[in-house]
All heavy atoms as an XYZ file, in Angstrom:
882
protein
N      12.805     -1.210    -15.377
C      12.570      0.078    -16.006
C      12.558      1.149    -14.921
O      12.028      0.947    -13.844
C      11.236      0.024    -16.748
C      10.846      1.331    -17.370
S       9.364      1.193    -18.388
C      10.133      1.153    -19.977
N      13.133      2.290    -15.202
C      13.137      3.371    -14.222
C      12.058      4.395    -14.587
O      11.745      4.602    -15.756
C      14.509      4.031    -14.154
O      14.805      4.674    -15.370
N      11.527      4.998    -13.557
C      10.464      5.991    -13.716
C      10.920      7.278    -13.040
O      11.793      7.259    -12.162
C       9.173      5.480    -13.081
C       8.725      4.178    -13.694
C       8.940      2.975    -13.054
C       8.123      4.156    -14.946
C       8.551      1.775    -13.634
C       7.737      2.970    -15.536
C       7.952      1.783    -14.876
O       7.576      0.601    -15.462
N      10.341      8.397    -13.405
C      10.752      9.650    -12.771
C      10.420      9.637    -11.279
O       9.514      8.925    -10.848
C       9.942     10.715    -13.507
C       8.818     10.004    -14.140
C       9.272      8.593    -14.377
N      11.170     10.397    -10.489
C      10.823     10.500     -9.065
C       9.364     10.919     -8.916
O       8.896     11.813     -9.619
C      11.759     11.586     -8.556
C      12.898     11.599     -9.514
C      12.300     11.222    -10.852
N       8.665     10.216     -8.062
C       7.250     10.516     -7.859
C       6.327      9.487     -8.461
O       5.119      9.605     -8.325
N       6.877      8.485     -9.140
C       6.034      7.418     -9.686
C       6.584      6.076     -9.214
O       7.720      5.719     -9.510
C       5.975      7.449    -11.227
C       5.311      8.744    -11.685
C       5.213      6.238    -11.750
C       5.179      8.879    -13.189
N       5.769      5.369     -8.453
C       6.088      4.017     -8.005
C       4.964      3.113     -8.497
O       3.892      3.073     -7.884
C       6.199      3.951     -6.490
C       6.470      2.546     -5.976
O       6.561      1.599     -6.799
O       6.570      2.387     -4.749
N       5.150      2.393     -9.600
C       4.091      1.561    -10.155
C       3.580      0.485     -9.197
O       2.476     -0.016     -9.367
C       4.734      0.921    -11.386
C       5.857      1.817    -11.744
C       6.354      2.373    -10.442
N       4.358      0.147     -8.177
C       3.945     -0.889     -7.221
C       3.074     -0.353     -6.087
O       2.477     -1.141     -5.347
C       5.177     -1.573     -6.643
N       2.988      0.968     -5.924
C       2.188      1.544     -4.834
C       0.704      1.266     -5.080
O       0.177      1.594     -6.142
C       2.431      3.045     -4.730
N       0.056      0.659     -4.103
C      -1.359      0.313     -4.254
C      -2.243      1.447     -3.746
O      -1.847      2.202     -2.857
C      -1.706     -1.009     -3.533
C      -0.933     -2.168     -4.135
C      -1.432     -0.899     -2.046
N      -3.440      1.598     -4.303
C      -4.357      2.650     -3.852
C      -4.705      2.501     -2.373
O      -4.830      1.386     -1.859
C      -5.598      2.455     -4.722
C      -5.111      1.722     -5.921
C      -3.995      0.841     -5.425
N      -4.893      3.626     -1.708
C      -5.205      3.627     -0.275
C      -6.617      3.131      0.025
O      -6.922      2.819      1.173
C      -5.005      5.028      0.306
O      -5.865      5.967     -0.313
N      -7.469      3.062     -0.961
C      -8.841      2.597     -0.774
C      -9.687      2.971     -1.967
O      -9.183      3.515     -2.949
N     -10.993      2.734     -1.889
C     -11.870      2.993     -3.029
C     -12.349      4.442     -3.154
O     -12.947      4.812     -4.150
C     -13.054      2.068     -2.773
C     -13.119      1.986     -1.283
C     -11.674      2.008     -0.834
N     -12.084      5.262     -2.126
C     -12.545      6.644     -2.142
C     -11.500      7.568     -1.563
O     -10.426      7.134     -1.134
N     -11.801      8.850     -1.520
C     -10.886      9.844     -0.970
C     -10.624      9.522      0.503
O     -11.546      9.538      1.324
C     -11.467     11.243     -1.116
S     -10.448     12.533     -0.350
N      -9.373      9.243      0.821
C      -9.013      8.859      2.186
C      -9.364      9.961      3.184
O      -9.860      9.679      4.283
C      -7.526      8.536      2.250
N      -9.142     11.211      2.816
C      -9.395     12.325      3.729
C     -10.887     12.591      3.893
O     -11.357     12.854      5.003
C      -8.672     13.575      3.238
C      -7.181     13.326      3.103
O      -6.526     13.122      4.134
O      -6.688     13.316      1.953
N     -11.647     12.529      2.797
C     -13.101     12.707      2.894
C     -13.718     11.587      3.739
O     -14.621     11.838      4.529
C     -13.747     12.721      1.510
S     -13.494     14.243      0.570
N     -13.219     10.367      3.563
C     -13.721      9.250      4.360
C     -13.480      9.515      5.844
O     -14.356      9.308      6.673
C     -13.062      7.933      3.937
C     -13.471      7.453      2.566
C     -14.878      6.886      2.495
O     -15.693      7.083      3.413
O     -15.180      6.246      1.479
N     -12.298      9.999      6.173
C     -11.939     10.283      7.562
C     -12.784     11.415      8.145
O     -13.158     11.383      9.312
C     -10.449     10.642      7.631
C      -9.925     10.860      9.025
C      -8.433     11.141      9.002
O      -7.675     10.245      8.586
O      -8.049     12.266      9.396
N     -13.100     12.401      7.319
C     -13.806     13.596      7.784
C     -15.317     13.552      7.556
O     -16.023     14.483      7.926
C     -13.228     14.824      7.087
C     -11.765     15.043      7.376
C     -11.107     16.049      6.452
O     -11.751     16.663      5.604
N      -9.810     16.227      6.607
N     -15.806     12.501      6.900
C     -17.233     12.413      6.610
C     -17.668     13.277      5.441
O     -18.837     13.622      5.326
N     -16.729     13.618      4.558
C     -17.034     14.471      3.410
C     -17.426     13.671      2.180
O     -17.656     12.464      2.234
N     -17.480     14.367      1.065
C     -17.847     13.746     -0.214
C     -16.942     14.322     -1.303
O     -16.254     15.314     -1.092
C     -19.318     13.983     -0.541
C     -19.680     15.433     -0.719
C     -19.954     16.331      0.283
C     -19.774     16.155     -1.942
N     -20.213     17.569     -0.270
C     -20.120     17.482     -1.632
C     -19.604     15.803     -3.275
C     -20.295     18.458     -2.595
C     -19.788     16.784     -4.246
C     -20.133     18.089     -3.899
N     -16.941     13.659     -2.453
C     -16.063     14.057     -3.551
C     -16.792     14.006     -4.878
O     -17.829     13.381     -5.019
C     -14.841     13.149     -3.611
C     -15.180     11.694     -3.731
C     -15.523     11.011     -4.877
C     -15.267     10.741     -2.682
N     -15.792      9.699     -4.593
C     -15.646      9.501     -3.240
C     -15.053     10.800     -1.298
C     -15.807      8.348     -2.482
C     -15.214      9.650     -0.556
C     -15.576      8.440     -1.156
N     -16.193     14.685     -5.847
C     -16.689     14.655     -7.223
C     -15.941     13.578     -7.998
O     -16.502     12.558     -8.350
C     -16.550     16.035     -7.865
C     -17.125     16.130     -9.248
C     -18.362     15.598     -9.556
C     -16.426     16.779    -10.254
C     -18.897     15.688    -10.842
C     -16.951     16.882    -11.538
C     -18.173     16.339    -11.825
N     -14.664     13.783     -8.268
C     -13.826     12.781     -8.927
C     -12.614     12.478     -8.057
O     -12.248     13.274     -7.192
C     -13.362     13.269    -10.302
C     -14.456     13.311    -11.309
N     -14.659     14.386    -12.136
C     -15.424     12.425    -11.617
C     -15.700     14.155    -12.915
N     -16.189     12.971    -12.613
N     -11.981     11.341     -8.348
C     -10.867     10.872     -7.525
C      -9.551     10.873     -8.288
O      -9.519     10.632     -9.496
C     -11.160      9.459     -7.007
C     -12.382      9.350     -6.099
C     -12.711      7.895     -5.820
C     -12.168     10.126     -4.811
N      -8.467     11.116     -7.547
C      -7.113     11.116     -8.085
C      -6.247     10.229     -7.199
O      -6.401     10.202     -5.985
C      -6.523     12.533     -8.113
C      -7.411     13.552     -8.824
C      -7.539     13.252    -10.300
N      -8.420     14.193    -10.963
C      -9.534     13.842    -11.591
N      -9.918     12.578    -11.643
N     -10.274     14.748    -12.189
N      -5.301      9.544     -7.831
C      -4.422      8.595     -7.141
C      -2.989      9.106     -7.161
O      -2.430      9.366     -8.236
C      -4.509      7.261     -7.873
C      -3.537      6.218     -7.420
C      -3.656      4.997     -8.309
N      -2.754      3.938     -7.916
C      -2.810      2.730     -8.422
N      -3.702      2.421     -9.352
N      -1.968      1.810     -8.010
N      -2.380      9.271     -6.002
C      -0.977      9.646     -5.924
C      -0.155      8.486     -6.472
O      -0.296      7.342     -6.031
C      -0.577      9.946     -4.483
S       1.182     10.299     -4.272
N       0.710      8.767     -7.425
C       1.486      7.701     -8.052
C       2.736      7.345     -7.254
O       3.426      6.398     -7.599
C       1.886      8.072     -9.489
O       2.721      9.225     -9.448
C       0.667      8.319    -10.345
N       2.994      8.078     -6.201
C       4.158      7.764     -5.368
C       3.776      6.872     -4.194
O       4.469      5.915     -3.896
C       4.822      9.043     -4.865
C       6.122      8.781     -4.128
C       6.968     10.022     -4.004
O       6.815     10.986     -4.742
N       7.893     10.010     -3.072
N       2.658      7.164     -3.534
C       2.298      6.402     -2.331
C       0.937      5.725     -2.416
O       0.585      4.946     -1.536
C       2.360      7.293     -1.102
S       1.054      8.544     -1.013
N       0.132      6.035     -3.441
C      -1.177      5.413     -3.596
C      -2.318      6.136     -2.909
O      -3.465      5.700     -2.985
N      -2.039      7.258     -2.237
C      -3.103      8.014     -1.558
C      -4.192      8.397     -2.550
O      -3.907      8.956     -3.609
C      -2.507      9.273     -0.927
C      -3.493     10.135     -0.218
N      -4.207     11.113     -0.864
C      -3.892     10.158      1.077
C      -5.002     11.716      0.015
N      -4.832     11.153      1.192
N      -5.432      8.099     -2.214
C      -6.562      8.513     -3.043
C      -7.110      9.805     -2.453
O      -7.454      9.869     -1.264
C      -7.671      7.438     -3.099
C      -7.120      6.124     -3.644
C      -8.860      7.935     -3.924
C      -6.606      6.183     -5.067
N      -7.177     10.827     -3.296
C      -7.702     12.122     -2.884
C      -8.731     12.606     -3.883
O      -8.834     12.088     -5.000
N      -9.506     13.600     -3.475
C     -10.543     14.145     -4.354
C      -9.959     15.244     -5.236
O      -8.984     15.907     -4.884
C     -11.733     14.633     -3.546
S     -11.370     15.803     -2.225
N     -10.567     15.435     -6.394
C     -10.076     16.366     -7.410
C     -10.260     17.822     -6.993
O     -10.933     18.131     -6.009
C     -10.799     16.108     -8.726
S     -12.536     16.616     -8.734
N      -9.690     18.706     -7.777
C      -9.780     20.135     -7.483
C     -11.160     20.724     -7.728
O     -11.416     21.854     -7.326
C      -8.725     20.908     -8.277
C      -7.339     20.762     -7.684
O      -7.207     20.212     -6.565
O      -6.375     21.203     -8.335
N     -12.058     19.993     -8.361
C     -13.447     20.447     -8.475
C     -14.241     20.081     -7.226
O     -15.297     20.647     -6.983
C     -14.123     19.827     -9.700
O     -13.531     20.314    -10.875
N     -13.737     19.134     -6.449
C     -14.391     18.706     -5.214
C     -14.270     19.793     -4.153
O     -13.334     20.598     -4.182
C     -13.746     17.422     -4.691
O     -13.887     16.372     -5.614
N     -15.192     19.822     -3.191
C     -15.150     20.868     -2.165
C     -13.833     20.943     -1.393
O     -13.350     22.027     -1.100
C     -16.304     20.503     -1.233
C     -17.250     19.744     -2.086
C     -16.378     18.980     -3.053
N     -13.217     19.810     -1.081
C     -12.034     19.821     -0.222
C     -10.701     19.724     -0.952
O      -9.655     19.965     -0.349
C     -12.137     18.692      0.804
O     -13.250     18.911      1.650
N     -10.682     19.353     -2.196
C      -9.471     19.342     -3.028
C      -8.299     18.614     -2.349
O      -7.172     19.085     -2.317
C      -9.079     20.772     -3.394
C     -10.197     21.510     -4.091
C      -9.887     22.968     -4.344
O      -9.062     23.580     -3.666
N     -10.554     23.536     -5.320
N      -8.577     17.413     -1.844
C      -7.576     16.683     -1.070
C      -6.392     16.168     -1.893
O      -5.289     16.033     -1.357
C      -8.225     15.529     -0.311
C      -9.031     15.987      0.859
N     -10.362     15.649      1.013
C      -8.705     16.755      1.922
C     -10.814     16.191      2.134
N      -9.831     16.870      2.697
N      -6.574     15.867     -3.170
C      -5.447     15.359     -3.961
C      -4.358     16.417     -4.102
O      -3.176     16.129     -3.889
C      -5.919     14.889     -5.339
N      -4.725     17.636     -4.441
C      -3.706     18.677     -4.576
C      -3.142     19.066     -3.216
O      -1.954     19.392     -3.110
C      -4.244     19.892     -5.326
O      -5.342     20.461     -4.669
N      -3.944     18.997     -2.159
C      -3.434     19.267     -0.812
C      -2.396     18.213     -0.426
O      -1.362     18.547      0.184
C      -4.574     19.292      0.198
N      -2.647     16.956     -0.781
C      -1.685     15.886     -0.512
C      -0.385     16.141     -1.263
O       0.707     16.015     -0.696
C      -2.285     14.528     -0.916
C      -1.324     13.396     -0.852
N      -1.000     12.761      0.326
C      -0.587     12.781     -1.820
C      -0.115     11.803      0.082
N       0.148     11.800     -1.219
N      -0.481     16.518     -2.518
C       0.719     16.800     -3.314
C       1.524     17.944     -2.692
O       2.755     17.855     -2.586
C       0.342     17.128     -4.753
N       0.850     18.989     -2.259
C       1.539     20.133     -1.657
C       2.185     19.765     -0.323
O       3.309     20.183     -0.032
C       0.558     21.289     -1.473
N       1.492     18.979      0.478
C       2.000     18.620      1.805
C       3.151     17.620      1.756
O       4.046     17.650      2.596
C       0.869     18.065      2.663
N       3.134     16.729      0.761
C       4.111     15.649      0.712
C       5.218     15.856     -0.312
O       6.253     15.202     -0.241
C       3.422     14.309      0.374
O       2.836     14.419     -0.924
C       2.378     13.942      1.416
N       4.982     16.720     -1.294
C       5.928     16.870     -2.384
C       5.810     15.766     -3.423
O       6.668     15.642     -4.287
N       4.745     14.972     -3.360
C       4.502     13.924     -4.364
C       3.863     14.596     -5.577
O       2.702     15.002     -5.518
C       3.583     12.845     -3.803
C       4.147     12.114     -2.634
N       3.397     11.226     -1.899
C       5.377     12.132     -2.063
C       4.151     10.723     -0.921
N       5.348     11.262     -1.007
N       4.580     14.726     -6.688
C       4.106     15.573     -7.777
C       3.053     14.986     -8.714
O       2.294     15.730     -9.316
C       5.378     15.873     -8.558
C       6.248     14.678     -8.315
C       5.935     14.241     -6.903
N       3.002     13.646     -8.851
C       2.142     13.052     -9.865
C       0.882     12.415     -9.280
O       0.926     11.783     -8.232
C       2.887     11.946    -10.633
C       4.010     12.432    -11.488
C       5.316     12.358    -11.037
C       3.769     12.951    -12.751
C       6.368     12.792    -11.826
C       4.818     13.383    -13.542
C       6.119     13.308    -13.076
N      -0.213     12.579    -10.008
C      -1.440     11.829     -9.742
C      -1.891     11.201    -11.052
O      -1.490     11.641    -12.137
C      -2.594     12.695     -9.179
C      -2.288     13.183     -7.788
C      -2.960     13.829    -10.112
N      -2.701     10.177    -10.904
C      -3.369      9.589    -12.056
C      -4.851      9.581    -11.737
O      -5.256      9.433    -10.576
C      -2.897      8.167    -12.319
C      -3.243      7.750    -13.763
C      -3.080      6.300    -13.993
N      -4.418      5.721    -13.800
C      -4.739      4.497    -14.132
N      -3.856      3.680    -14.624
N      -5.945      4.055    -13.945
N      -5.675      9.756    -12.729
C      -7.112      9.678    -12.510
C      -7.446      8.320    -11.911
O      -6.850      7.301    -12.269
C      -7.867      9.856    -13.826
O      -9.253      9.692    -13.603
N      -8.395      8.302    -10.983
C      -8.875      7.057    -10.386
C     -10.334      6.847    -10.786
O     -11.132      6.289    -10.063
C      -8.708      7.103     -8.864
C      -8.697      5.756     -8.188
C      -7.800      4.769     -8.564
C      -9.577      5.483     -7.164
C      -7.788      3.531     -7.933
C      -9.578      4.249     -6.518
C      -8.679      3.270     -6.901
N     -10.672      7.345    -11.978
C     -12.008      7.207    -12.543
C     -12.015      6.128    -13.613
O     -11.040      6.015    -14.383
C     -12.471      8.533    -13.147
C     -12.655      9.649    -12.134
C     -13.736      9.346    -11.125
O     -14.800      8.829    -11.507
O     -13.521      9.630     -9.933
N     -13.092      5.340    -13.701
C     -13.175      4.310    -14.748
C     -13.022      4.918    -16.145
O     -13.559      5.990    -16.431
C     -14.581      3.728    -14.566
C     -14.924      4.016    -13.142
C     -14.268      5.337    -12.831
N     -12.231      4.250    -16.980
C     -12.048      4.696    -18.356
C     -11.036      5.808    -18.541
O     -10.825      6.275    -19.658
N     -10.402      6.272    -17.459
C      -9.413      7.350    -17.557
C      -8.053      6.824    -17.093
O      -7.959      6.178    -16.052
C      -9.818      8.548    -16.702
C     -11.109      9.194    -17.148
C     -11.497     10.406    -16.324
O     -10.799     10.759    -15.348
O     -12.533     10.998    -16.651
N      -7.002      7.126    -17.862
C      -5.670      6.678    -17.470
C      -4.620      7.791    -17.578
O      -3.435      7.548    -17.652
C      -5.241      5.462    -18.288
C      -5.173      5.737    -19.780
O      -5.435      6.886    -20.215
O      -4.847      4.807    -20.526
N      -5.065      9.038    -17.527
C      -4.147     10.160    -17.644
C      -3.452     10.467    -16.314
O      -3.968     10.217    -15.248
C      -4.858     11.407    -18.178
C      -6.081     11.808    -17.428
C      -7.379     11.504    -17.742
C      -6.147     12.596    -16.233
N      -8.233     12.047    -16.810
C      -7.500     12.719    -15.872
C      -5.194     13.200    -15.427
C      -7.921     13.431    -14.753
C      -5.609     13.899    -14.298
C      -6.964     14.015    -13.982
N      -2.250     11.014    -16.449
C      -1.438     11.447    -15.303
C      -1.365     12.980    -15.327
O      -1.410     13.596    -16.394
C      -0.009     10.907    -15.425
C       0.124      9.437    -15.190
C      -0.381      8.515    -16.101
C       0.791      8.959    -14.070
C      -0.224      7.156    -15.897
C       0.948      7.600    -13.859
C       0.438      6.697    -14.771
N      -1.203     13.579    -14.154
C      -1.026     15.019    -14.029
C       0.165     15.272    -13.131
O       0.323     14.609    -12.097
C      -2.274     15.665    -13.437
C      -2.161     17.138    -13.202
C      -1.979     17.776    -12.014
C      -2.226     18.176    -14.186
N      -1.925     19.133    -12.201
C      -2.073     19.405    -13.526
C      -2.390     18.166    -15.569
C      -2.086     20.624    -14.193
C      -2.406     19.386    -16.239
C      -2.263     20.593    -15.550
N       0.995     16.231    -13.508
C       2.148     16.616    -12.714
C       1.832     17.975    -12.083
O       1.762     18.988    -12.785
C       3.385     16.706    -13.612
C       4.641     17.017    -12.842
O       4.618     17.625    -11.786
N       5.769     16.618    -13.394
N       1.637     17.984    -10.765
C       1.330     19.240    -10.073
C       2.508     20.209    -10.124
O       2.304     21.425    -10.132
C       0.966     18.983     -8.602
C      -0.427     18.451     -8.403
C      -0.639     17.138     -8.007
C      -1.537     19.260     -8.585
C      -1.918     16.648     -7.804
C      -2.819     18.778     -8.391
C      -3.002     17.477     -8.001
O      -4.273     16.997     -7.811
N       3.731     19.695    -10.151
C       4.909     20.564    -10.153
C       5.025     21.373    -11.439
O       5.397     22.545    -11.411
C       6.175     19.730     -9.939
N       4.695     20.754    -12.570
C       4.821     21.452    -13.858
C       3.473     21.877    -14.429
O       3.440     22.582    -15.430
C       5.517     20.554    -14.898
O       4.698     19.403    -15.139
C       6.904     20.129    -14.416
N       2.388     21.412    -13.792
C       1.025     21.673    -14.261
C       0.846     21.209    -15.702
O       0.319     21.920    -16.552
C       0.654     23.146    -14.088
C       0.628     23.564    -12.639
C       0.088     24.962    -12.422
O      -0.141     25.708    -13.395
O      -0.117     25.306    -11.246
N       1.301     19.966    -15.961
C       1.197     19.367    -17.289
C       0.724     17.929    -17.186
O       0.983     17.250    -16.190
C       2.566     19.363    -17.979
C       3.126     20.737    -18.240
C       4.532     20.667    -18.813
O       5.372     19.895    -18.298
O       4.783     21.396    -19.782
N       0.064     17.487    -18.255
C      -0.279     16.066    -18.355
C       0.995     15.289    -18.612
O       1.982     15.841    -19.120
C      -1.304     15.823    -19.459
C      -2.674     16.313    -19.072
C      -3.139     17.543    -19.519
C      -3.495     15.560    -18.245
C      -4.386     18.007    -19.142
C      -4.752     16.013    -17.867
C      -5.188     17.239    -18.316
O      -6.420     17.699    -17.944
N       0.972     14.019    -18.262
C       2.152     13.187    -18.356
C       1.748     11.786    -18.794
O       0.672     11.315    -18.424
C       2.822     13.132    -16.970
C       4.120     12.378    -16.928
C       5.301     12.971    -17.321
C       4.154     11.064    -16.487
C       6.503     12.275    -17.289
C       5.346     10.355    -16.450
C       6.511     10.965    -16.843
O       7.685     10.286    -16.814
N       2.584     11.134    -19.586
C       2.377      9.732    -19.943
C       3.120      8.888    -18.939
O       4.343      9.006    -18.803
C       2.910      9.437    -21.349
C       2.073     10.091    -22.428
O       0.848     10.181    -22.243
O       2.643     10.505    -23.444
N       2.392      8.049    -18.218
C       3.020      7.236    -17.192
C       2.785      5.757    -17.410
O       2.058      5.353    -18.321
N       3.371      4.944    -16.554
C       3.283      3.489    -16.690
C       1.972      2.937    -16.120
O       1.221      3.638    -15.446
C       4.462      3.006    -15.846
C       4.541      4.021    -14.746
C       4.225      5.331    -15.427
N       1.738      1.663    -16.364
C       0.631      0.957    -15.738
C       0.926      0.877    -14.238
O       2.059      0.611    -13.841
C       0.492     -0.453    -16.318
C      -0.626     -1.265    -15.692
S      -2.274     -0.586    -15.965
C      -2.526     -1.007    -17.670
N      -0.083      1.152    -13.430
C       0.077      1.117    -11.976
C      -0.553     -0.155    -11.406
O      -1.368     -0.802    -12.064
C      -0.578      2.350    -11.346
C      -0.063      3.703    -11.834
C      -0.846      4.827    -11.168
C       1.429      3.857    -11.574
N      -0.183     -0.475    -10.177
C      -0.748     -1.641     -9.493
C      -2.264     -1.516     -9.426
O      -2.800     -0.413     -9.280
C      -0.164     -1.759     -8.086
N      -2.986     -2.623     -9.544
C      -4.449     -2.569     -9.478
C      -4.938     -2.248     -8.068
O      -4.196     -2.421     -7.114
C      -4.869     -3.978     -9.901
C      -3.667     -4.840     -9.748
C      -2.466     -3.954     -9.792
N      -6.180     -1.776     -7.975
C      -7.119     -1.490     -9.049
C      -6.795     -0.166     -9.734
O      -6.157      0.707     -9.159
C      -8.470     -1.426     -8.340
C      -8.154     -0.982     -6.951
C      -6.798     -1.572     -6.640
N      -7.266     -0.029    -10.964
C      -6.994      1.152    -11.774
C      -8.000      2.282    -11.550
O      -7.769      3.408    -11.977
C      -6.974      0.779    -13.260
C      -5.950     -0.281    -13.606
C      -4.531      0.123    -13.243
O      -4.095      1.228    -13.544
N      -3.812     -0.764    -12.579
N      -9.114      1.963    -10.912
C     -10.172      2.957    -10.693
C     -11.022      2.532     -9.501
O     -10.913      1.397     -9.025
C     -11.032      3.121    -11.945
C     -11.593      1.827    -12.454
N     -12.675      1.199    -11.867
C     -11.213      1.039    -13.488
C     -12.934      0.080    -12.519
N     -12.059     -0.050    -13.505
N     -11.866      3.458     -9.048
C     -12.775      3.131     -7.951
C     -13.782      2.087     -8.425
O     -13.945      1.876     -9.633
C     -13.465      4.386     -7.412
C     -14.365      5.086     -8.387
N     -15.607      4.622     -8.738
C     -14.191      6.235     -9.081
C     -16.175      5.439     -9.591
N     -15.328      6.432     -9.828
N     -14.466      1.410     -7.501
C     -15.440      0.397     -7.912
C     -16.512      0.976     -8.828
O     -16.985      2.100     -8.627
C     -16.054     -0.064     -6.582
C     -15.038      0.278     -5.550
C     -14.360      1.526     -6.037
N     -16.882      0.213     -9.826
C     -17.918      0.668    -10.759
C     -19.247      0.912    -10.053
O     -20.051      1.727    -10.513
C     -18.091     -0.357    -11.882
C     -16.880     -0.535    -12.796
C     -17.129     -1.658    -13.800
C     -16.534      0.764    -13.502
N     -19.483      0.240     -8.945
C     -20.730      0.418     -8.197
C     -20.754      1.716     -7.393
O     -21.806      2.127     -6.907
C     -20.947     -0.768     -7.248
O     -19.876     -0.840     -6.313
N     -19.627      2.380     -7.262
C     -19.537      3.621     -6.486
C     -20.044      4.788     -7.334
O     -19.570      5.002     -8.437
C     -18.090      3.855     -6.082
C     -17.870      5.075     -5.221
C     -16.428      5.108     -4.770
O     -15.992      4.256     -4.019
N     -15.680      6.075     -5.264
N     -20.998      5.548     -6.820
C     -21.542      6.649     -7.629
C     -20.572      7.824     -7.756
O     -19.654      7.973     -6.969
C     -22.789      7.068     -6.842
C     -22.466      6.727     -5.425
C     -21.625      5.466     -5.506
N     -20.818      8.632     -8.767
C     -20.081      9.880     -8.973
C     -21.109     10.992     -9.042
O     -21.992     10.935     -9.882
C     -19.256      9.839    -10.281
C     -18.591     11.176    -10.538
C     -18.237      8.718    -10.225
N     -21.071     11.957     -8.148
C     -20.131     12.050     -7.039
C     -20.422     10.989     -5.973
O     -21.439     10.315     -6.015
C     -20.352     13.464     -6.508
C     -21.748     13.804     -6.880
C     -22.025     13.075     -8.172
N     -19.535     10.880     -5.017
C     -19.674      9.856     -3.993
C     -19.151     10.353     -2.664
O     -18.684     11.478     -2.554
N     -19.244      9.535     -1.666
C     -19.827      8.200     -1.675
C     -21.337      8.254     -1.503
O     -21.891      9.292     -1.113
C     -19.167      7.514     -0.477
C     -18.970      8.627      0.504
C     -18.638      9.838     -0.352
N     -21.979      7.156     -1.785
C     -23.433      7.072     -1.655
C     -23.837      7.451     -0.229
O     -23.195      7.068      0.734
C     -23.911      5.660     -1.976
N     -24.870      8.258     -0.142
C     -25.408      8.645      1.153
C     -24.799      9.887      1.766
O     -25.313     10.396      2.759
N     -23.706     10.412      1.209
C     -23.085     11.608      1.792
C     -23.067     12.805      0.841
O     -22.632     13.886      1.218
C     -21.655     11.297      2.238
C     -21.614     10.445      3.479
C     -20.373     10.643      4.328
N     -19.135     10.653      3.622
C     -18.232      9.670      3.656
N     -18.467      8.580      4.358
N     -17.105      9.781      2.993
N     -23.541     12.621     -0.375
C     -23.543     13.726     -1.333
C     -24.777     14.589     -1.053
O     -25.901     14.102     -1.083
C     -23.548     13.202     -2.784
C     -23.563     14.352     -3.765
C     -22.351     12.286     -3.016
N     -24.580     15.871     -0.767
C     -25.706     16.731     -0.420
C     -26.561     17.108     -1.624
O     -26.085     17.120     -2.766
C     -25.040     17.970      0.165
C     -23.716     18.034     -0.520
C     -23.307     16.593     -0.726
N     -27.798     17.426     -1.359
C     -28.659     17.984     -2.407
C     -28.011     19.284     -2.884
O     -27.405     20.015     -2.101
C     -30.052     18.252     -1.850
N     -28.135     19.567     -4.168
C     -27.537     20.781     -4.722
C     -26.017     20.725     -4.785
O     -25.360     21.758     -4.805
N     -25.463     19.520     -4.864
C     -24.004     19.350     -4.859
C     -23.330     20.097     -6.003
O     -22.197     20.562     -5.853
C     -23.624     17.870     -4.892
C     -24.094     17.126     -6.104
C     -25.258     16.438     -6.238
C     -23.414     17.018     -7.357
N     -25.352     15.896     -7.499
C     -24.227     16.231     -8.205
C     -22.207     17.481     -7.842
C     -23.867     15.919     -9.514
C     -21.836     17.185     -9.148
C     -22.665     16.399     -9.966
N     -24.032     20.259     -7.121
C     -23.434     20.948     -8.274
C     -22.994     22.367     -7.926
O     -22.010     22.871     -8.468
C     -24.415     21.007     -9.449
C     -24.846     19.637     -9.961
C     -26.133     19.122     -9.311
O     -26.505     19.581     -8.220
O     -26.743     18.224     -9.896
N     -23.728     23.008     -7.024
C     -23.407     24.376     -6.628
C     -22.210     24.465     -5.700
O     -21.743     25.557     -5.397
C     -24.616     25.027     -5.961
C     -25.794     25.168     -6.904
O     -25.565     25.329     -8.125
O     -26.941     25.114     -6.426
N     -21.714     23.324     -5.222
C     -20.601     23.305     -4.280
C     -19.271     22.946     -4.929
O     -18.258     22.874     -4.257
C     -20.899     22.309     -3.149
C     -22.131     22.696     -2.358
C     -22.443     21.661     -1.324
N     -23.723     21.936     -0.719
C     -23.992     21.750      0.550
N     -23.067     21.283      1.356
N     -25.179     22.011      1.022
N     -19.297     22.716     -6.235
C     -18.066     22.373     -6.945
C     -17.230     23.624     -7.181
O     -17.745     24.731     -7.302
C     -18.381     21.706     -8.285
C     -19.116     20.377     -8.219
C     -19.388     19.865     -9.617
C     -18.350     19.353     -7.403
N     -15.919     23.425     -7.294
C     -14.995     24.535     -7.591
C     -14.818     24.653     -9.075
O     -14.900     23.755     -9.822
C     -13.627     24.265     -6.943
C     -13.668     24.426     -5.477
N     -13.347     25.589     -4.835
C     -14.014     23.550     -4.498
C     -13.480     25.429     -3.529
N     -13.876     24.206     -3.294
């Protein structure tokens, strides 16, 4: 089966949390998965908005939610939701991981820091 450019169902997630926040010692609200390369980035409500920054820097247009119970896709190029295929596991971050996360790095008053 063929998929639109920007979706590789075999691409595995880069890890259980935002790769950039992990590298920088930051925190996130919700997570998004690049459907082309598997990069996990934080959502646009998160302080650093790494998922959309990844899309802009790489030209990878699609993300899928990396939250439990969510399977929606978003196309940054068209700013529309999209119906996409099943992706390589895992489908979401570990259930033991808090939201926001990661544990121990979410500041007090985090609600005031969301976009």
